[in-house]
Phi, psi and omega in degrees: 000145177294153184297326182292325179291320178296314180296321179294318180291324177294317179296320179295320179296318179294320181292322177294318179295322179293319180295320181286332183277332185295312181299326180294320180277336182276347180290130178244139178278122180286128180284128181285126180278161183292162180299317182296317179294318178296318179297318180296317179294316181293319179297318178297321179295314181294321181292334180282345186296146179245168174078220185296338181261009180292166183292119174201168181282340183282339183239034179298322179295321178295319178296319179296318180294317180292323177295320178295320178295321178295316179296323179294327177300327178270001175092019180237160174252147181279000000 
């Protein structure tokens, strides 16, 4: 085989190996925050909302559902 084909195949092999190795080393395990901290963050987020999702007695169920979804994002149940 010509030298250029060998060099090209070696370069391709290294680039494929680098692409496959980077995601494995770049993955970080997300630290699960405490229930209290997650509740505090979600409550602040829900309280900041404007418009149809703002705090009122007519949409209490919607606020509860959105808060539960936020807590689930952090790995907790409401």
